[in-house]
OpenMM code with the backbone's topology and positions (N, CA, C; nanometers):
from openmm import Vec3, app, unit

residues = "MET GLY ILE GLY SER GLY ILE ALA LEU PHE VAL ILE GLY ALA ILE LEU ALA PHE ALA VAL ASN VAL ASP LEU GLY GLY TYR VAL ASP LEU HIS LEU ILE GLY TYR ILE LEU MET ILE ALA GLY ALA VAL VAL PHE LEU LEU SER LEU ILE PHE MET MET ARG ARG ARG SER THR VAL SER GLU SER ARG THR ALA VAL ASP PRO VAL ASN GLY GLN GLN VAL THR THR ARG ARG THR THR ASP ASN GLY GLU PRO LEU ALA".split()
positions = [
    Vec3(-0.3693, -0.8234, -0.2580),
    Vec3(-0.3658, -0.7387, -0.3868),
    Vec3(-0.2712, -0.6291, -0.3660),
    Vec3(-0.2417, -0.5784, -0.4713),
    Vec3(-0.1208, -0.4630, -0.4598),
    Vec3(-0.1254, -0.3707, -0.5655),
    Vec3(-0.0546, -0.2929, -0.5984),
    Vec3(-0.0496, -0.1719, -0.7114),
    Vec3(-0.0629, -0.2190, -0.8291),
    Vec3(-0.0041, -0.3541, -0.8409),
    Vec3(-0.0145, -0.4093, -0.9916),
    Vec3(-0.1534, -0.4617, -1.0322),
    Vec3(-0.2254, -0.5187, -0.9366),
    Vec3(-0.3443, -0.5830, -0.9389),
    Vec3(-0.4547, -0.4646, -0.9458),
    Vec3(-0.4378, -0.3506, -0.8850),
    Vec3(-0.5077, -0.2146, -0.9189),
    Vec3(-0.4856, -0.1569, -1.0595),
    Vec3(-0.4008, -0.1520, -1.0887),
    Vec3(-0.3536, -0.1033, -1.2272),
    Vec3(-0.4187, -0.2053, -1.3291),
    Vec3(-0.4169, -0.3221, -1.3228),
    Vec3(-0.4603, -0.4224, -1.3968),
    Vec3(-0.6024, -0.4296, -1.4177),
    Vec3(-0.6952, -0.3915, -1.2889),
    Vec3(-0.8074, -0.3968, -1.2797),
    Vec3(-0.8671, -0.2639, -1.3571),
    Vec3(-0.8146, -0.1797, -1.3350),
    Vec3(-0.8275, -0.0302, -1.4099),
    Vec3(-0.7898, -0.0496, -1.5409),
    Vec3(-0.6982, -0.1245, -1.6005),
    Vec3(-0.6791, -0.1256, -1.7387),
    Vec3(-0.7749, -0.2344, -1.8140),
    Vec3(-0.8265, -0.3321, -1.7550),
    Vec3(-0.9225, -0.4322, -1.7881),
    Vec3(-1.0583, -0.3726, -1.7892),
    Vec3(-1.1020, -0.2632, -1.7162),
    Vec3(-1.2223, -0.1926, -1.7084),
    Vec3(-1.2347, -0.1051, -1.7925),
    Vec3(-1.1208, -0.0235, -1.8353),
    Vec3(-1.1033, 0.0700, -1.9335),
    Vec3(-1.1225, 0.0249, -2.0691),
    Vec3(-1.0746, -0.1055, -2.0932),
    Vec3(-1.1042, -0.1826, -2.2183),
    Vec3(-1.2169, -0.2210, -2.2306),
    Vec3(-1.3029, -0.2832, -2.1113),
    Vec3(-1.4420, -0.3129, -2.1501),
    Vec3(-1.5308, -0.1871, -2.1348),
    Vec3(-1.4876, -0.0831, -2.0906),
    Vec3(-1.5949, 0.0590, -2.1015),
    Vec3(-1.5571, 0.1319, -2.2165),
    Vec3(-1.4405, 0.1260, -2.2852),
    Vec3(-1.4320, 0.2212, -2.4062),
    Vec3(-1.4140, 0.1420, -2.5239),
    Vec3(-1.3605, 0.0202, -2.5184),
    Vec3(-1.3210, -0.0432, -2.6521),
    Vec3(-1.3967, -0.1728, -2.7038),
    Vec3(-1.4405, -0.2314, -2.6195),
    Vec3(-1.5471, -0.3228, -2.6324),
    Vec3(-1.6691, -0.2945, -2.7020),
    Vec3(-1.7329, -0.3357, -2.8175),
    Vec3(-1.8586, -0.2844, -2.8505),
    Vec3(-1.9234, -0.4189, -2.8935),
    Vec3(-1.9768, -0.4910, -2.7859),
    Vec3(-2.0455, -0.6250, -2.8146),
    Vec3(-2.1617, -0.5947, -2.7362),
    Vec3(-2.2973, -0.6528, -2.8166),
    Vec3(-2.4083, -0.6566, -2.7560),
    Vec3(-2.4527, -0.7863, -2.7033),
    Vec3(-2.4569, -0.8005, -2.5782),
    Vec3(-2.5341, -0.9542, -2.5389),
    Vec3(-2.6526, -0.9608, -2.5179),
    Vec3(-2.7456, -0.8911, -2.5409),
    Vec3(-2.8808, -0.9243, -2.5570),
    Vec3(-2.9448, -0.8346, -2.4256),
    Vec3(-2.8915, -0.7493, -2.3661),
    Vec3(-2.9557, -0.6657, -2.2714),
    Vec3(-2.9552, -0.7421, -2.1304),
    Vec3(-2.8658, -0.8665, -2.1388),
    Vec3(-2.8478, -0.9288, -2.0208),
    Vec3(-2.7238, -0.8696, -1.9132),
    Vec3(-2.6161, -0.8318, -2.0085),
    Vec3(-2.5063, -0.7984, -1.9489),
    Vec3(-2.4660, -0.6671, -1.9951),
    Vec3(-2.4330, -0.5434, -1.9205),
    Vec3(-2.3843, -0.4469, -1.9779),
    Vec3(-2.2428, -0.4324, -1.9661),
    Vec3(-2.1408, -0.4393, -2.0672),
    Vec3(-2.0255, -0.4469, -2.0387),
    Vec3(-1.9530, -0.3140, -2.0255),
    Vec3(-2.0255, -0.1975, -2.0593),
    Vec3(-1.9713, -0.0557, -2.0336),
    Vec3(-1.9617, -0.0475, -1.8740),
    Vec3(-2.1038, -0.0721, -1.8180),
    Vec3(-2.1139, -0.0751, -1.6700),
    Vec3(-2.0108, -0.1405, -1.5721),
    Vec3(-1.9959, -0.2814, -1.6469),
    Vec3(-1.8945, -0.3559, -1.5551),
    Vec3(-1.7315, -0.2915, -1.5723),
    Vec3(-1.7101, -0.2323, -1.6944),
    Vec3(-1.5842, -0.1707, -1.7238),
    Vec3(-1.5945, -0.0770, -1.6092),
    Vec3(-1.6760, 0.0224, -1.6149),
    Vec3(-1.6742, 0.1452, -1.4990),
    Vec3(-1.6388, 0.0962, -1.3638),
    Vec3(-1.7197, -0.0301, -1.3334),
    Vec3(-1.7307, -0.0977, -1.1683),
    Vec3(-1.5591, -0.1422, -1.1480),
    Vec3(-1.5181, -0.1989, -1.2796),
    Vec3(-1.3782, -0.2509, -1.2575),
    Vec3(-1.2929, -0.1488, -1.2556),
    Vec3(-1.3077, -0.0190, -1.3450),
    Vec3(-1.2092, 0.0796, -1.3041),
    Vec3(-1.2260, 0.1571, -1.1743),
    Vec3(-1.3405, 0.1627, -1.1069),
    Vec3(-1.3427, 0.2092, -0.9731),
    Vec3(-1.2743, 0.1275, -0.8899),
    Vec3(-1.2887, -0.0064, -0.8826),
    Vec3(-1.2443, -0.1115, -0.8022),
    Vec3(-1.0800, -0.1172, -0.8305),
    Vec3(-1.0381, -0.0984, -0.9417),
    Vec3(-0.8908, -0.0983, -0.9629),
    Vec3(-0.8310, 0.0355, -0.8919),
    Vec3(-0.9071, 0.1858, -0.8833),
    Vec3(-0.8622, 0.2853, -0.8399),
    Vec3(-0.8317, 0.2780, -0.6718),
    Vec3(-0.9435, 0.2300, -0.6485),
    Vec3(-0.9532, 0.1761, -0.4931),
    Vec3(-0.8382, 0.0890, -0.4497),
    Vec3(-0.8192, -0.0278, -0.5068),
    Vec3(-0.7141, -0.1222, -0.4736),
    Vec3(-0.6042, -0.0221, -0.4790),
    Vec3(-0.5737, 0.0574, -0.5874),
    Vec3(-0.4536, 0.0912, -0.6087),
    Vec3(-0.4266, 0.2192, -0.4890),
    Vec3(-0.5218, 0.2826, -0.4511),
    Vec3(-0.5099, 0.3926, -0.3515),
    Vec3(-0.4892, 0.2984, -0.2138),
    Vec3(-0.5482, 0.2004, -0.1816),
    Vec3(-0.5533, 0.1274, -0.0623),
    Vec3(-0.3972, 0.0569, -0.0524),
    Vec3(-0.3338, 0.0086, -0.1670),
    Vec3(-0.2169, -0.0508, -0.1388),
    Vec3(-0.0995, 0.0600, -0.1161),
    Vec3(-0.1210, 0.1873, -0.1894),
    Vec3(-0.0466, 0.2841, -0.1627),
    Vec3(-0.0394, 0.3450, -0.0225),
    Vec3(-0.1665, 0.3396, 0.0436),
    Vec3(-0.1829, 0.3881, 0.1662),
    Vec3(-0.1129, 0.2979, 0.2912),
    Vec3(-0.1358, 0.1490, 0.2489),
    Vec3(-0.0561, 0.0371, 0.3311),
    Vec3(0.0937, 0.0427, 0.3205),
    Vec3(0.1409, 0.0710, 0.2251),
    Vec3(0.2848, 0.0727, 0.1786),
    Vec3(0.3523, 0.1620, 0.2518),
    Vec3(0.2440, 0.2935, 0.2613),
    Vec3(0.3436, 0.4103, 0.3228),
    Vec3(0.3226, 0.3903, 0.4814),
    Vec3(0.2050, 0.3036, 0.5383),
    Vec3(0.2202, 0.2928, 0.6760),
    Vec3(0.3298, 0.1792, 0.7087),
    Vec3(0.3774, 0.1218, 0.6418),
    Vec3(0.4555, -0.0239, 0.6396),
    Vec3(0.5915, 0.0371, 0.6501),
    Vec3(0.6270, 0.1767, 0.6452),
    Vec3(0.7707, 0.1994, 0.6628),
    Vec3(0.7946, 0.2523, 0.7795),
    Vec3(0.9063, 0.2399, 0.8549),
    Vec3(0.9422, 0.2466, 0.9823),
    Vec3(1.0626, 0.3250, 1.0236),
    Vec3(1.0830, 0.3498, 1.1321),
    Vec3(1.1861, 0.4344, 1.1662),
    Vec3(1.2606, 0.3820, 1.3127),
    Vec3(1.3742, 0.3742, 1.3239),
    Vec3(1.4379, 0.2908, 1.4211),
    Vec3(1.5340, 0.4119, 1.4892),
    Vec3(1.4834, 0.3730, 1.6348),
    Vec3(1.5963, 0.4695, 1.7291),
    Vec3(1.6199, 0.3636, 1.8373),
    Vec3(1.7476, 0.3748, 1.8606),
    Vec3(1.7985, 0.2890, 1.9499),
    Vec3(1.8171, 0.3430, 2.1141),
    Vec3(1.7971, 0.2409, 2.2288),
    Vec3(1.8017, 0.2779, 2.3675),
    Vec3(1.9082, 0.1919, 2.4276),
    Vec3(2.0005, 0.2524, 2.4633),
    Vec3(2.1097, 0.1714, 2.5451),
    Vec3(2.1519, 0.2769, 2.6751),
    Vec3(2.1944, 0.1997, 2.7730),
    Vec3(2.2343, 0.2549, 2.8788),
    Vec3(2.3768, 0.2333, 2.9246),
    Vec3(2.4629, 0.3139, 2.9056),
    Vec3(2.6180, 0.2971, 2.9375),
    Vec3(2.6951, 0.4046, 3.0334),
    Vec3(2.8039, 0.3513, 3.0823),
    Vec3(2.8862, 0.4625, 3.1563),
    Vec3(3.0000, 0.4975, 3.0594),
    Vec3(3.0171, 0.6094, 3.0339),
    Vec3(3.1523, 0.6578, 2.9618),
    Vec3(3.2438, 0.6230, 3.0359),
    Vec3(3.3589, 0.5465, 3.0030),
    Vec3(3.4868, 0.5266, 3.0797),
    Vec3(3.5699, 0.6542, 3.1028),
    Vec3(3.5405, 0.7470, 3.0273),
    Vec3(3.6524, 0.8701, 3.0097),
    Vec3(3.6166, 0.9429, 3.1545),
    Vec3(3.4805, 0.9912, 3.1397),
    Vec3(3.4224, 1.0938, 3.2213),
    Vec3(3.3461, 1.0191, 3.3348),
    Vec3(3.2943, 0.9111, 3.3217),
    Vec3(3.2025, 0.8251, 3.4324),
    Vec3(3.0720, 0.8952, 3.4108),
    Vec3(3.0396, 0.9444, 3.2886),
    Vec3(2.8908, 1.0079, 3.2891),
    Vec3(2.7995, 0.8738, 3.2250),
    Vec3(2.6804, 0.8744, 3.2860),
    Vec3(2.5597, 0.7916, 3.2241),
    Vec3(2.5327, 0.8360, 3.0790),
    Vec3(2.5378, 0.7462, 2.9706),
    Vec3(2.4818, 0.7597, 2.8303),
    Vec3(2.3739, 0.6723, 2.8079),
    Vec3(2.2676, 0.7570, 2.7509),
    Vec3(2.1563, 0.6833, 2.7151),
    Vec3(2.1081, 0.6954, 2.5759),
    Vec3(2.0897, 0.5800, 2.5200),
    Vec3(2.0588, 0.6059, 2.3685),
    Vec3(1.9207, 0.5027, 2.3452),
    Vec3(1.8224, 0.5451, 2.2723),
    Vec3(1.6882, 0.4679, 2.2657),
    Vec3(1.6965, 0.4105, 2.1293),
    Vec3(1.6437, 0.3055, 2.1231),
    Vec3(1.5979, 0.2363, 2.0031),
    Vec3(1.4569, 0.1548, 2.0082),
    Vec3(1.3615, 0.2492, 1.9173),
    Vec3(1.2390, 0.1924, 1.9010),
    Vec3(1.1979, 0.1902, 1.7554),
    Vec3(1.0858, 0.1347, 1.7096),
    Vec3(1.0401, 0.1105, 1.5629),
    Vec3(0.8892, 0.1601, 1.5772),
    Vec3(0.8631, 0.2418, 1.4514),
    Vec3(0.7239, 0.3064, 1.4636),
    Vec3(0.6238, 0.1900, 1.4399),
    Vec3(0.6723, 0.0913, 1.3542),
    Vec3(0.5869, -0.0162, 1.3237),
    Vec3(0.5423, -0.1463, 1.3929),
    Vec3(0.6053, -0.1275, 1.5370),
    Vec3(0.5657, -0.2068, 1.6365),
    Vec3(0.6406, -0.3674, 1.6059),
    Vec3(0.7596, -0.3519, 1.5195),
    Vec3(0.8134, -0.4825, 1.4913),
    Vec3(0.9320, -0.4982, 1.5888),
    Vec3(0.9486, -0.6140, 1.6379),
    Vec3(1.0807, -0.6272, 1.7223),
    Vec3(1.1939, -0.6024, 1.6570),
    Vec3(1.2815, -0.5463, 1.7525),
    Vec3(1.4320, -0.5036, 1.7117),
    Vec3(1.5121, -0.6072, 1.7059),
    Vec3(1.6031, -0.6286, 1.5993),
    Vec3(1.7322, -0.7455, 1.5813),
    Vec3(1.8157, -0.6939, 1.6599),
] * unit.nanometer
topology = app.Topology()
chain = topology.addChain("A")
for resn in residues:
    res = topology.addResidue(resn, chain)
    for name in ("N", "CA", "C"):
        topology.addAtom(name, app.Element.getBySymbol(name[0]), res)
């Protein structure tokens, strides 16, 4: 489920909570189901935002070489924050 699913759940819940005016004989309360879907949609939306932010990564490179001009050792590091292997 992603951001779109969260928005869809929230919209369907809002329609059930505020726009539908049907009495089903006391067995099912559509307003309560609408509120539950709105809360679930908000939770899914927030969780997908959090996971999307965690998925971002930064890359730094690590290489060791000798500079041919002055003979000094040059070290460059390359790592990722999300644990994926480097290509």
